[in-house]
C-alpha positions in Angstrom: 0.0 0.1 -0.1 2.8 2.5 0.9 4.7 1.6 -2.2 1.5 2.4 -4.4 0.8 5.6 -2.6 4.2 7.1 -2.1 6.4 5.4 -4.5 9.1 4.6 -2.1 11.4 2.7 -4.7 11.1 5.6 -7.1 12.6 8.0 -4.4 15.3 5.5 -3.1 13.8 5.4 0.3 12.3 2.8 2.8 9.3 2.9 5.1 11.6 2.8 8.3 13.6 5.9 6.9 10.2 7.9 6.2 9.1 7.1 9.7 12.3 8.2 11.3 12.2 11.5 9.2 8.6 12.0 10.1 9.6 11.8 13.8 12.5 14.0 13.5 10.6 16.7 11.9 7.7 16.4 14.4 10.2 16.8 17.3 11.6 20.0 15.7 8.2 21.7 14.9 6.0 20.3 17.8 6.9 23.3 20.0 3.8 25.0 18.0 1.4 23.1 19.9 2.4 25.0 23.1 3.3 28.3 21.6 0.4 28.7 19.3 -2.4 28.4 22.2 -0.2 30.7 24.4 -0.2 33.4 21.8 -3.7 33.0 20.5 -5.3 33.0 23.7 -4.3 36.6 24.5 -7.1 37.5 22.1 -9.8 35.8 24.2 -9.8 32.7 22.3 -10.3 29.7 24.4 -6.8 28.0 24.9 -7.7 24.5 25.2 -9.8 24.9 21.9 -6.7 26.5 20.5 -4.7 23.7 21.2 -7.0 21.3 19.7 -7.4 23.4 16.7 -3.5 23.7 16.4 -3.1 20.0 16.4 -5.9 19.4 13.9 -4.8 22.1 11.4 -1.0 20.5 11.6 -2.5 17.0 11.2 -4.9 18.0 8.4 -2.3 20.2 6.5 0.4 17.6 6.8 -1.9 14.8 5.5 -3.0 16.8 2.5 0.6 17.4 1.9 1.1 13.8 2.0 -1.5 12.4 0.0 -2.0 15.2 -2.6 1.8 16.3 -3.1 3.7 13.3 -1.9 6.3 15.7 -0.4 8.0 15.3 3.1 6.8 18.7 4.4 5.2 19.4 7.8 2.4 22.0 8.1 1.1 23.9 11.1 0.2 27.3 12.0 2.9 29.8 11.2 5.1 31.7 13.6 4.9 35.4 12.9 1.3 35.6 11.3 0.1 34.2 14.7 1.8 37.1 16.5 0.3 39.5 13.9 -3.2 38.0 14.3 -3.0 38.3 18.2 -1.1 41.5 18.9 -1.8 43.7 15.8 -5.0 42.9 14.2 -6.8 42.1 17.7 -4.9 43.7 20.5 -3.7 47.0 18.5 -6.3 47.4 15.7 -9.2 46.4 18.0 -10.8 43.8 15.7 -12.4 40.5 17.3 -10.7 37.2 16.9 -13.6 36.2 14.9 -13.2 38.8 12.4 -9.3 37.9 12.2 -10.3 34.3 11.7 -12.6 35.7 8.9 -9.6 37.4 7.3 -7.4 34.5 7.5 -10.3 32.5 5.5 -10.5 35.1 2.9 -6.8 35.3 2.5 -6.8 31.6 2.0 -9.4 31.9 -0.8 -7.3 34.7 -2.4 -4.1 32.4 -2.0 -5.7 29.6 -3.5 -7.0 31.7 -6.4 -3.4 33.2 -6.8 -1.9 29.5 -7.0 -4.2 28.2 -9.5 -3.9 31.1 -11.9 -0.1 31.2 -11.6 -0.2 34.8 -10.2 1.6 33.4 -7.0 4.6 32.3 -9.2 4.5 35.7 -10.9 4.6 37.6 -7.3 7.4 35.5 -6.1 9.5 36.2 -9.3 8.8 40.0 -9.0 9.6 40.7 -5.3 13.2 42.0 -4.7 15.4 39.4 -3.1 16.3 42.1 -0.6 12.7 42.7 0.5 12.0 39.0 0.9 15.0 38.6 3.3 14.1 41.7 5.1 10.4 40.3 5.6 11.7 37.1 7.2 14.3 39.2 9.4 11.6 41.8 10.4 9.2 39.0 11.5 11.9 37.6 13.5 12.6 40.9 15.3 8.7 41.2 15.8 8.7 37.8 17.4 11.9 38.7 19.3 10.3 41.8 21.1 7.1 39.6 21.8 9.1 37.1 23.5 11.1 39.4 25.6 7.9 41.2 26.7 6.3 37.9 27.5 9.2 36.8 29.6 9.2 40.0 31.6 12.7 40.9 30.3 11.5 43.8 28.5 8.9 46.1 30.3 7.2 49.4 29.7 9.0 52.4 30.6 7.5 55.9 30.4 10.7 57.8 29.9 12.2 55.4 27.3 9.1 53.4 26.0 10.9 50.2 26.8 13.1 49.2 29.6 14.7 46.2 31.3 12.5 44.0 33.6 13.4 42.8 37.1 16.0 39.7 36.3 15.6 38.5 39.7 11.9 37.3 39.4 11.4 33.8 38.7 9.8 34.2 35.4 12.6 36.0 33.6 15.1 33.9 35.1 13.6 30.7 34.0 13.1 32.3 30.4 16.9 33.0 30.2 17.6 29.6 31.2 15.2 28.1 28.7 16.9 30.1 26.0 20.3 28.9 26.8 19.1 25.0 27.1 17.6 25.5 23.5 20.6 27.2 22.2 23.0 24.8 23.6 21.0 21.9 22.6 20.7 23.1 19.1 24.3 23.8 18.6 25.0 20.1 19.7 22.4 19.0 17.1 20.0 17.4 19.4 16.6 16.9 17.7 13.6 18.7 19.4 15.8 21.1 21.3 13.0 23.8 21.3 10.4 21.3 22.5 13.0 20.2 25.3 13.5 23.8 26.3 9.9 24.4 26.7 9.3 21.3 28.8 12.4 22.1 30.9 11.2 25.4 31.9 7.5 24.1 32.4 8.9 21.2 34.8 11.1 23.7 36.8 8.1 26.0 37.1 6.0 23.2 38.5 8.8 22.3 41.1 9.4 25.8 42.0 5.7 26.1 42.6 5.0 28.9 40.1 3.1 26.8 37.7 0.5 24.1 38.4 1.0 20.4 37.5 -2.4 19.4 35.6 -1.4 15.9 34.4 -0.1 14.9 31.1 -2.6 12.8 29.3 -6.4 13.0 28.9 -9.2 13.2 26.5 -9.0 16.1 23.9 -10.8 19.2 25.1 -13.7 20.5 23.2 -13.1 22.5 19.9 -16.3 24.2 19.9 -15.5 27.5 21.5 -13.6 28.2 18.1 -14.9 25.7 15.7 -16.6 27.7 12.8 -16.5 30.9 14.8 -15.0 32.9 12.1 -16.8 36.2 11.1 -16.2 36.5 7.2 -18.8 39.5 6.7 -17.3 41.2 9.7 -13.9 41.0 8.2 -15.1 42.3 4.9 -17.1 45.2 6.4 -14.7 46.0 9.3 -11.9 47.5 7.2 -9.7 44.4 7.4 -8.7 44.5 3.7 -5.1 45.7 4.5 -5.0 43.0 7.0 -5.9 40.3 4.4 -3.3 41.8 2.0 -0.6 41.3 4.7 -1.7 37.6 5.2 -1.6 36.9 1.6 1.7 38.5 1.0 3.6 37.0 4.0 2.0 33.5 2.9 3.2 34.1 -0.5 7.0 34.7 0.4 7.1 32.6 3.5 5.2 29.4 2.5 6.4 29.3 -1.2 10.1 29.8 -0.1 9.9 27.1 2.4 8.2 24.8 -0.1 10.9 25.2 -2.8 13.7 25.4 -0.3 13.0 22.1 1.5 12.0 20.4 -1.8 15.2 21.2 -3.4 16.9 19.9 -0.6 15.0 16.6 -1.0 15.9 16.9 -4.7 12.2 17.1 -5.7 12.6 20.2 -7.6 15.4 20.2 -10.2 15.7 22.0 -13.4 14.5 20.1 -16.3 12.4 17.5 -14.2 8.8 17.5 -13.6 7.8 18.2 -10.0 4.6 18.3 -7.8 5.1 21.8 -6.8 1.6 23.0 -8.1 0.1 20.1 -5.8 2.2 21.2 -2.8 1.2 24.7 -3.5 -2.6 23.7 -3.6 -2.2 21.7 -0.4 -0.7 24.7 1.3 -3.6 27.1 0.3 -6.2 24.7 1.2 -4.8 24.2 4.7 -5.1 28.0 5.5 -8.8 27.8 4.9 -9.4 24.7 7.0 -7.1 26.2 9.9 -9.3 29.3 9.9 -12.7 27.3 10.1 -11.4 25.1 13.0 -10.0 28.1 14.9 -6.4 29.0 14.1 -4.4 31.5 12.4 -2.8 30.7 8.9 -1.1 27.2 8.4 1.9 27.0 6.3 4.8 24.9 5.4 7.5 24.6 8.1 11.1 25.2 7.6 11.9 22.7 10.2 10.8 19.9 7.5 14.5 20.3 6.4 15.5 18.1 9.4 13.3 15.3 8.3 14.8 15.8 4.8 18.2 15.6 6.3 17.3 12.3 8.0 16.4 10.8 4.7 12.7 11.6 4.1 11.8 11.9 0.6 7.9 11.2 0.3 4.6 11.8 1.8 4.9 9.0 4.0 7.1 11.6 6.2 4.4 13.9 6.2 1.8 11.3 6.9 3.8 10.4 9.9 3.8 13.9 11.2 0.2 14.1 10.7 -0.5 11.1 12.8 2.0 12.4 15.5 0.0 15.8 15.8 -3.2 13.7 16.2 -1.4 11.7 18.9 -0.5 15.1 20.6 -4.3 15.8 21.1 -4.1 13.5 24.2 -1.4 15.8 26.0 -3.7 18.9 26.7 -3.0 18.9 30.4 0.6 19.4 29.9 0.0 22.0 27.0 -2.3 23.9 29.5 0.4 24.0 32.2 3.0 25.5 30.1 3.6 29.2 31.2 4.3 32.0 28.8 8.0 32.2 30.1 8.4 28.6 28.9 7.2 29.5 25.4 9.0 32.9 25.2 12.5 31.2 24.9 11.0 29.2 22.1 9.8 32.3 20.4 13.2 34.4 21.0 15.2 31.6 19.5 13.1 31.3 16.3 13.4 35.1 16.1 17.2 34.7 16.0 17.1 32.1 13.5 14.8 34.2 11.3 17.2 37.2 11.5 19.9 35.3 9.6 18.2 36.5 6.5 19.7 39.8 7.0 23.0 38.4 5.5 21.3 37.9 2.1 20.7 41.7 1.6 23.0 43.7 -0.8 24.1 46.3 1.9 26.5 48.1 -0.7 23.4 49.0 -2.8 21.5 51.7 -0.7 18.5 51.4 -2.9 18.2 47.9 -1.7 19.5 48.1 1.7 17.6 51.2 2.8 13.9 49.8 2.0 15.2 46.4 3.6 16.4 48.1 6.9 13.1 50.1 7.0 11.0 46.8 6.5 13.0 44.9 9.4 12.9 47.8 11.6 9.3 49.0 11.3 7.9 45.6 12.3 9.1 45.3 16.0 9.2 49.4 16.6 5.6 49.8 15.2 4.4 46.4 16.4 3.1 45.6 12.9 4.2 43.3 10.2 1.8 45.3 8.0 3.6 48.6 8.6 6.9 47.0 7.9 5.7 45.8 4.5 4.2 49.1 3.7 7.4 51.1 4.5 9.6 48.5 2.5 7.8 48.5 -0.5 7.0 52.0 -0.9 10.4 53.1 0.0 11.8 50.6 -2.6 9.8 52.0 -5.6 10.3 55.8 -4.3 14.3 55.1 -4.2 14.4 53.3 -7.5 12.5 56.0 -9.2 14.3 59.0 -7.7 17.6 57.3 -8.8 16.6 56.7 -12.2 16.5 53.0 -11.9 12.6 52.6 -12.4 13.1 50.0 -15.2 14.3 47.4 -12.5 11.1 47.7 -10.7 8.8 44.6 -11.4 5.2 45.4 -11.9 4.4 43.1 -9.0 6.3 45.5 -6.5 4.7 48.4 -7.9 1.2 47.0 -7.5 1.9 45.9 -3.8 3.4 49.4 -3.1 0.4 51.1 -4.6 -1.8 48.9 -2.6 -0.2 50.1 0.6 -0.3 53.6 -0.3 -4.0 53.4 -0.5 -4.1 51.5 2.7 -2.4 54.5 4.4 -4.6 57.0 2.6 -8.0 55.4 3.5 -7.5 53.1 6.3 -6.4 53.9 9.9 -4.3 52.1 12.0 
């Protein structure tokens, strides 16, 4: 059966190799089952329901990737967009989480349309490499300031806006410890280093009495508090057009880049050879809509899938293994509920650092490339909004190229996106 479904011999792999690869990828990305509920619950969403939605979205998305595309790539709610969903769309702009879910669903429909028509590939080809790198780095900085705030390491300061928190408190100390646990384990190439760091801090918090042990295994909680609670009409009528644009743009860059990057490592995409990239893109698009319907932010391909490819994963059996493991994770809801914010903060901070590596891909010698990239990356954390970072970057890129007489290098896709953000600033507040 597995041979017929996944063509193992054709891909020079075995069932055992694929299962090990799936487990490897799951361990590297499973931190999301703790981090995502912690972030989205700040909007008023039921934490237990978000936990179930996270596991189900990851399981369904990975299963679709396995059975439709036959690629070894895991899917789950994406880091960065979940923070944008919670802290910008809901907390800063004042929309309800139901409206935000509606915006995610609409972005999924648009994303699917862009994929089917080929516009998605056109957009990717037309966006400057410097801006793509800056977007990833900026989202990393955005996650970083959220992580430091959640850990109590960065606090409000009326004189300087932000300041250093009390590092003698238990929460910040545990968060600092968790970060070093993750960093050391990852440098030693220990699989699941981020997950281990979260669990170490959680256990220590229980031992110290600052977190309550609620058990490890139980029946999955109800998903009803978030199931089909999205407000599509509210998103359309509530002025969320620019938010939908951000969801689409980040998904276009992040998901497509991840899919192609991991697939190239697995030698699934090679010049002159047919590939299933189209099917993978369709799987990615449909997962966004499903995730919004059950109650979570945008689902996307995970770059951590590269660890499974490194372990030998070459087919959808790897992704199917990831899917089954996320379903099994549904039964550890008591443990997930016991994870404090200063246990997930180190994971956020470490992921933020990894994303900032993209800064090295920017051409810093060309100021018409470097200045827009810097504005993109800096505006995201300092305005607490991915949308503002995108707007600053695209608009400044077009202006600088025009003013220096290099307008011919501006791709129409970049011009269109810049124009959309100018309209956004002109007609939408926030």
